[in-house]
C-alpha positions as CSV (number, residue, x, y, z in Angstrom):
1,M,37.5,56.0,111.7
2,S,36.6,57.0,115.3
3,S,38.9,59.0,117.5
4,T,39.5,55.9,119.6
5,Q,40.5,53.8,116.6
6,K,42.8,56.7,115.4
7,D,44.5,56.7,118.8
8,Q,45.1,52.9,118.7
9,H,46.3,53.1,115.1
10,G,48.7,55.9,116.1
11,A,50.1,54.0,119.1
12,R,50.7,50.9,116.9
13,S,52.3,53.1,114.2
14,Q,54.6,54.6,116.9
15,R,55.6,51.2,118.2
16,S,56.3,49.9,114.8
17,Q,58.6,53.0,114.1
18,E,60.4,52.3,117.4
19,A,60.9,48.7,116.4
20,D,62.2,49.7,113.0
21,K,64.9,51.9,114.7
22,P,68.3,50.2,115.0
23,H,69.3,49.1,118.5
24,R,71.7,51.5,120.2
25,R,75.1,49.8,120.3
26,K,78.2,50.8,122.1
27,R,80.4,52.7,119.8
28,E,83.6,51.0,118.7
29,K,86.8,52.6,119.9
30,T,88.4,53.4,116.5
31,H,90.5,56.4,117.5
32,T,93.9,55.4,119.0
33,C,96.5,57.6,120.7
34,D,99.9,57.3,119.0
35,E,101.8,58.0,122.2
36,C,100.3,55.4,124.6
37,G,98.0,53.3,122.5
38,K,94.8,54.2,124.5
39,D,91.6,53.9,122.4
40,F,88.6,56.2,122.2
41,A,85.2,56.0,120.6
42,V,85.0,59.8,119.8
43,K,87.7,61.8,118.1
44,G,87.1,64.7,120.4
45,L,87.9,62.6,123.5
46,L,91.2,61.6,121.8
47,T,92.1,65.2,121.1
48,Q,91.4,66.1,124.8
49,H,93.5,63.1,125.9
50,Q,96.5,64.0,123.7
51,V,97.0,67.2,125.6
52,I,98.4,65.1,128.4
53,H,101.4,64.1,126.2
54,T,102.0,67.5,124.8
55,G,102.1,69.1,128.3
56,E,100.0,72.0,127.0
57,R,98.0,73.7,129.8
58,P,96.1,76.6,128.3
59,F,93.7,77.1,131.1
60,S,95.2,79.0,134.1
61,C,93.7,80.1,137.5
62,D,93.6,83.9,138.0
63,L,94.0,83.5,141.7
64,C,97.0,81.2,142.1
65,G,98.3,80.8,138.6
66,K,98.0,77.0,138.5
67,S,97.4,75.8,134.9
68,F,95.3,72.9,133.5
69,S,95.0,71.1,130.3
70,R,91.2,71.1,130.4
71,K,88.6,73.8,131.1
72,G,86.6,71.4,133.3
73,S,89.6,70.8,135.5
74,L,90.1,74.5,136.0
75,K,86.4,75.0,137.0
76,Q,86.8,72.2,139.6
77,H,90.0,73.7,140.9
78,Q,88.4,77.2,141.3
79,L,86.0,75.7,143.8
80,V,89.0,75.2,146.2
81,H,89.5,79.0,146.4
82,S,85.7,79.6,147.0
83,G,86.0,77.6,150.2
84,V,82.6,76.1,149.6
85,K,82.4,72.3,150.4
86,A,78.9,71.5,149.5
87,Y,79.3,67.7,149.9
88,S,80.1,66.2,153.3
89,C,80.6,62.6,154.4
90,D,77.9,61.1,156.6
91,Q,80.5,58.9,158.4
92,C,83.2,61.3,159.3
93,G,82.0,64.8,158.3
94,K,84.8,65.5,155.9
95,G,83.8,68.1,153.3
96,F,84.3,68.1,149.5
97,T,83.9,70.6,146.8
98,V,83.0,68.0,144.1
99,K,80.4,65.2,144.5
100,A,82.7,62.8,142.7
101,S,85.4,63.3,145.3
102,L,82.9,62.5,148.1
103,K,81.9,59.2,146.3
104,Q,85.6,58.2,146.0
105,H,86.1,59.0,149.7
106,Q,83.1,57.0,150.9
107,V,84.7,53.8,149.7
108,I,87.2,54.1,152.6
109,H,84.5,53.6,155.2
110,T,82.9,50.6,153.4
111,G,86.3,48.8,153.0
112,E,85.2,47.7,149.6
113,R,88.0,46.9,147.1
114,P,86.3,45.7,143.9
115,F,89.3,46.3,141.6
116,R,91.8,43.4,141.6
117,C,95.1,43.1,139.9
118,D,95.2,39.9,137.7
119,L,99.0,39.6,138.1
120,C,99.5,39.8,141.9
121,G,96.0,39.7,143.4
122,K,96.3,43.1,145.1
123,S,92.9,44.8,145.4
124,F,92.0,48.5,145.2
125,S,89.1,50.8,146.1
126,W,89.3,52.8,142.9
127,K,89.8,51.9,139.3
128,H,92.4,54.6,138.7
129,S,94.5,53.2,141.7
130,L,94.5,49.7,140.0
131,K,95.6,51.3,136.7
132,E,98.4,53.1,138.4
133,H,99.5,49.9,140.1
134,Q,99.5,47.9,136.9
135,L,102.2,50.2,135.5
136,I,104.6,48.7,138.1
137,H,104.2,45.2,136.4
138,S,104.7,46.7,133.0
139,G,108.1,48.0,134.0
140,V,107.6,51.1,131.8
141,K,108.9,54.3,133.5
142,A,107.9,56.9,130.9
143,Y,108.9,59.9,133.2
144,S,112.5,60.5,134.1
145,C,114.2,63.1,136.3
146,D,116.5,65.6,134.4
147,Q,118.7,65.9,137.4
148,C,119.5,62.3,138.4
149,G,117.9,60.2,135.7
150,K,115.6,58.3,138.1
151,G,112.5,56.9,136.3
152,F,108.9,57.0,137.4
153,T,105.7,55.3,136.1
154,L,103.6,58.4,136.9
155,K,104.2,62.1,136.1
156,A,102.8,63.0,139.6
157,N,105.5,60.9,141.3
158,L,108.2,62.6,139.1
159,K,106.9,66.0,140.3
160,K,107.1,64.9,143.9
161,H,110.6,63.7,143.4
162,Q,111.9,66.8,141.8
163,V,111.3,68.8,144.9
164,I,114.3,66.9,146.4
165,H,116.6,68.7,144.0
166,T,115.1,72.1,144.4
167,G,115.3,72.0,148.2
168,E,111.9,73.7,148.4
169,R,110.1,73.0,151.7
170,P,106.8,75.1,151.6
171,F,105.0,73.1,154.3
172,S,106.0,74.0,157.8
173,C,104.8,72.8,161.2
174,D,103.1,75.5,163.4
175,L,104.3,73.8,166.6
176,C,108.1,73.3,166.0
177,G,108.8,75.1,162.7
178,K,110.1,72.0,160.9
179,S,109.5,72.3,157.1
180,F,108.6,69.7,154.6
181,S,108.6,69.3,150.8
182,W,105.2,67.6,150.7
183,S,101.9,68.3,152.6
184,R,101.7,64.5,153.2
185,S,105.0,64.6,155.1
186,L,103.7,67.5,157.3
187,K,100.5,65.6,158.2
188,E,102.5,62.6,159.2
189,H,104.9,64.7,161.2
190,Q,102.1,66.5,163.1
191,L,101.0,63.1,164.6
192,I,104.2,63.1,166.6
193,H,103.1,66.2,168.5
194,S,99.7,64.7,169.2
195,G,101.5,61.9,171.1
196,V,99.0,59.4,169.9
197,K,100.5,56.1,168.7
198,A,97.4,54.1,167.8
199,Y,99.3,51.2,166.3
200,S,101.5,49.0,168.4
201,C,103.7,45.9,167.6
202,D,102.5,42.6,169.2
203,Q,106.1,41.4,169.2
204,C,108.0,44.2,170.9
205,G,105.4,46.7,172.0
206,K,106.8,49.6,169.8
207,G,104.2,52.2,169.0
208,F,103.5,53.9,165.7
209,T,101.5,56.8,164.6
210,Q,100.6,55.2,161.3
211,S,99.4,51.7,160.2
212,S,101.8,51.7,157.3
213,S,104.8,52.3,159.6
214,L,103.7,49.3,161.8
215,Q,103.4,47.1,158.7
216,S,106.9,48.0,157.6
217,H,108.2,47.4,161.1
218,L,106.6,43.9,161.4
219,V,108.8,42.7,158.5
220,T,111.9,43.1,160.8
221,H,110.5,40.4,163.2
222,S,109.7,37.9,160.4
223,G,113.4,37.5,159.7
224,I,112.7,37.5,156.0
225,K,115.1,39.6,153.9
226,A,113.7,39.3,150.4
227,Y,115.7,42.3,148.9
228,S,119.4,41.8,148.2
229,C,122.1,44.0,146.9
230,D,123.4,42.8,143.5
231,I,126.9,44.2,144.2
232,C,127.8,43.0,147.7
233,G,125.0,40.5,148.5
234,K,123.8,42.2,151.6
235,T,120.1,41.5,152.3
236,F,117.3,43.8,153.5
237,S,113.8,43.3,154.8
238,Q,112.5,46.4,153.0
239,R,113.0,47.4,149.3
240,G,113.5,51.1,150.3
241,S,116.4,50.2,152.6
242,R,118.0,48.2,149.8
243,N,117.7,51.1,147.4
244,I,119.2,53.5,149.9
245,H,122.1,51.1,150.5
246,L,122.8,50.9,146.7
247,R,123.7,54.6,146.6
248,I,126.9,53.7,148.6
249,H,128.1,51.5,145.7
250,T,127.0,53.8,142.9
251,R,128.2,57.0,144.7
252,H,125.0,58.5,143.3
253,D,123.1,60.9,145.6
254,V,125.6,60.2,148.4
255,Y,127.1,62.5,151.1
256,S,130.8,62.3,151.9
257,C,132.5,63.3,155.2
258,E,135.3,65.8,154.5
259,Q,137.1,64.7,157.7
260,C,137.4,60.9,157.1
261,G,135.9,60.3,153.6
262,K,133.1,58.0,154.8
263,Y,130.0,57.9,152.5
264,F,126.4,58.2,153.7
265,A,123.2,57.6,151.7
266,K,121.3,60.2,153.7
267,D,122.3,63.8,154.6
268,K,120.9,63.4,158.1
269,H,123.3,60.4,158.7
270,L,126.2,62.5,157.6
271,Q,125.2,65.3,159.9
272,Q,125.0,62.9,162.8
273,H,128.3,61.4,161.9
274,M,130.0,64.8,161.8
275,F,129.5,65.2,165.6
276,S,131.9,62.2,166.1
277,H,134.8,64.5,164.9
278,T,134.0,67.3,167.3
279,E,136.0,67.8,170.5
280,G,134.2,67.8,173.8
281,Q,130.4,67.6,174.5
282,P,129.0,71.1,173.9
283,Y,125.3,70.1,174.3
284,K,124.2,70.4,177.9
285,C,120.9,69.4,179.5
286,N,119.3,72.4,181.2
287,L,117.7,70.2,183.8
288,C,120.6,68.0,185.0
289,E,123.6,69.6,183.3
290,K,124.6,66.3,181.7
291,T,126.6,67.0,178.4
292,F,126.4,65.3,175.0
293,K,128.3,65.4,171.7
294,S,125.3,65.9,169.5
295,P,121.7,67.4,169.8
296,H,120.4,64.0,168.8
297,Y,121.7,62.3,171.9
298,L,120.6,65.3,174.1
299,K,117.0,65.0,172.8
300,L,117.0,61.3,173.6
301,H,118.3,62.0,177.1
302,Q,115.7,64.8,177.7
303,Q,112.9,62.3,177.3
304,I,113.8,61.2,180.8
305,H,112.7,64.5,182.2
306,T,109.5,65.0,180.0
307,R,106.1,64.1,181.2
308,K,105.8,61.3,178.7
309,R,107.8,59.0,180.9
310,L,105.2,58.6,183.7
311,Y,105.1,54.9,184.0
312,K,107.4,52.5,185.8
313,C,107.6,49.0,184.5
314,S,106.7,46.3,187.1
315,Y,109.3,44.0,185.6
316,C,112.4,46.0,185.0
317,E,111.4,49.1,187.1
318,K,112.6,51.4,184.3
319,Q,110.5,54.4,183.3
320,S,108.6,54.2,179.9
321,D,106.1,56.3,178.0
322,T,103.8,53.2,177.8
323,D,101.4,52.2,180.5
324,G,102.6,48.6,180.8
325,S,99.4,47.0,179.5
326,S,99.4,44.1,177.1
327,S,98.7,46.5,174.2
328,Q,101.5,48.9,175.3
329,P,104.2,46.9,177.0
330,C,107.4,48.4,178.3
331,H,109.9,49.4,175.5
332,H,112.8,48.2,177.6
333,C,111.9,44.6,178.5
334,G,108.7,44.0,176.5
335,G,106.6,43.6,179.6
336,G,108.5,40.7,181.1
337,K,108.9,38.9,177.7
338,E,112.2,37.1,177.3
339,F,113.9,37.1,173.9
340,R,115.9,33.9,173.4
341,C,118.8,33.5,171.0
342,D,118.1,30.3,168.8
343,L,121.9,29.7,168.4
344,C,123.2,29.8,172.0
345,G,120.1,29.9,174.2
346,K,120.9,33.2,175.9
347,T,117.9,35.2,177.0
348,L,117.8,39.0,176.7
349,S,115.3,41.6,178.0
350,C,114.4,43.2,174.6
351,Q,114.3,42.6,170.9
352,A,116.9,45.3,170.1
353,T,119.4,43.7,172.5
354,L,118.8,40.3,171.0
355,K,119.5,41.6,167.5
356,T,122.8,43.2,168.6
357,H,123.8,39.9,170.3
358,Q,123.1,37.9,167.2
359,R,125.7,39.8,165.3
360,R,128.3,37.8,167.2
361,H,127.0,34.6,165.6
362,S,126.4,36.0,162.1
363,G,129.4,38.3,161.9
364,D,127.1,40.9,160.4
365,K,127.8,44.6,161.2
366,L,130.7,43.7,163.6
367,K,133.3,46.4,164.3
368,Y,136.9,45.2,164.3
369,C,139.9,46.8,166.1
370,K,142.7,47.5,163.5
371,E,145.4,46.9,166.2
372,C,144.4,43.5,167.6
373,G,141.5,42.3,165.5
374,R,139.0,42.1,168.4
375,S,135.4,42.4,167.3
376,F,132.6,44.5,168.9
377,T,128.9,44.6,168.2
378,R,128.7,48.4,168.9
379,S,130.9,51.1,167.6
380,Y,131.1,53.0,170.9
381,H,132.5,49.8,172.6
382,L,135.2,49.7,169.8
383,K,136.1,53.3,170.4
384,K,136.5,52.7,174.2
385,H,138.7,49.7,173.4
386,E,140.9,51.6,171.0
387,L,141.9,54.0,173.7
388,I,143.8,51.2,175.3
389,H,146.1,51.0,172.2
390,S,146.4,54.8,172.0
391,G,147.9,55.0,175.5
392,V,146.0,58.2,176.2
393,K,144.8,58.5,179.7
394,K,142.7,61.7,180.0
395,H,140.9,60.9,183.2
396,L,142.6,61.6,186.5
397,C,141.6,60.4,190.0
398,N,141.0,63.4,192.4
399,Q,142.2,61.3,195.4
400,C,145.4,59.7,194.2
401,G,146.2,61.2,190.8
402,S,146.1,57.9,188.9
403,S,145.1,58.3,185.2
404,F,142.7,56.1,183.2
405,T,141.6,55.8,179.6
406,T,137.9,56.1,180.5
407,A,135.9,57.9,183.2
408,E,134.1,54.7,184.2
């Protein structure tokens, strides 16, 4: 047999051997996790996965002490301390330590959302985001807080929540010193100092630093209040507002005023309320010497003197921090827009005033005088009215000595 024939025979023999080999098939996932039911094709992968449930983190970073359940995760983490970001985005220049992180990031620029939820139709850029979202529909909240019992679908969300109870605020703003529990909150806060409000409402002209804040705000104009309180029936346009309200009924995570016993869902609301019990107006404006009961109202007043309020509205002639254009209309009057009440036809200059006016028709959030039963849409109008019943006349006329209940 010639060398050529030998080569041909050898090639045929090799092909026949390849043909005889069994086709590579995808391995069956025969190894199941007892904790969550997830399946794996290889026992080693199941063993790696089970560490998540045990909470064991045998691999710790020598530089910061942070621990990990897998060696690979530790190696990735250590790149953070090196400061080397070898992978950068062509679109925005953002740097990444790991190539996989760059690939995940690049989806943001394409706008592609290939992963869709079968139950609600919501789409996601990343598969892991879809998986996290699907836990909401399952209703399973495997992680609960030891302090208050609140349940969470993800362990990461539980960790974020637990900072509330510790009071730890490791992230502080370099410009004003305000501190935050989460880095995300600090980043959101820093946009306030930039003064940039890239997102504005078409309905009322209010500006927002973030798109998510604008989306939440737009619900208030729709009039839809899909979330209701099971205890008192009060309705809300946002789920978060309803959940905060529920604390008042459950007395869980609420703040009580020692002076009058009133309950508040948020500590900042209690702090603002406490100023109503103080005598006098100790907070003075250093530019015009006008005085206020609380620093909150002083700050609001001081905006008049700041450079932000450079524009005068051509409709109402009030100063505003917007330029009066169609994209940034006046906050006071909406750039000449009239807001009409559907029930009585009265027109008002701004959306906020219309909402306050509509309380008269709905009876919602009205303040009543205990002496005569007269109703008021604003609490400060009620307080002024109550002075009539008290008979106290603190304000004296310099010219004739007559006394009055109010200075106006």
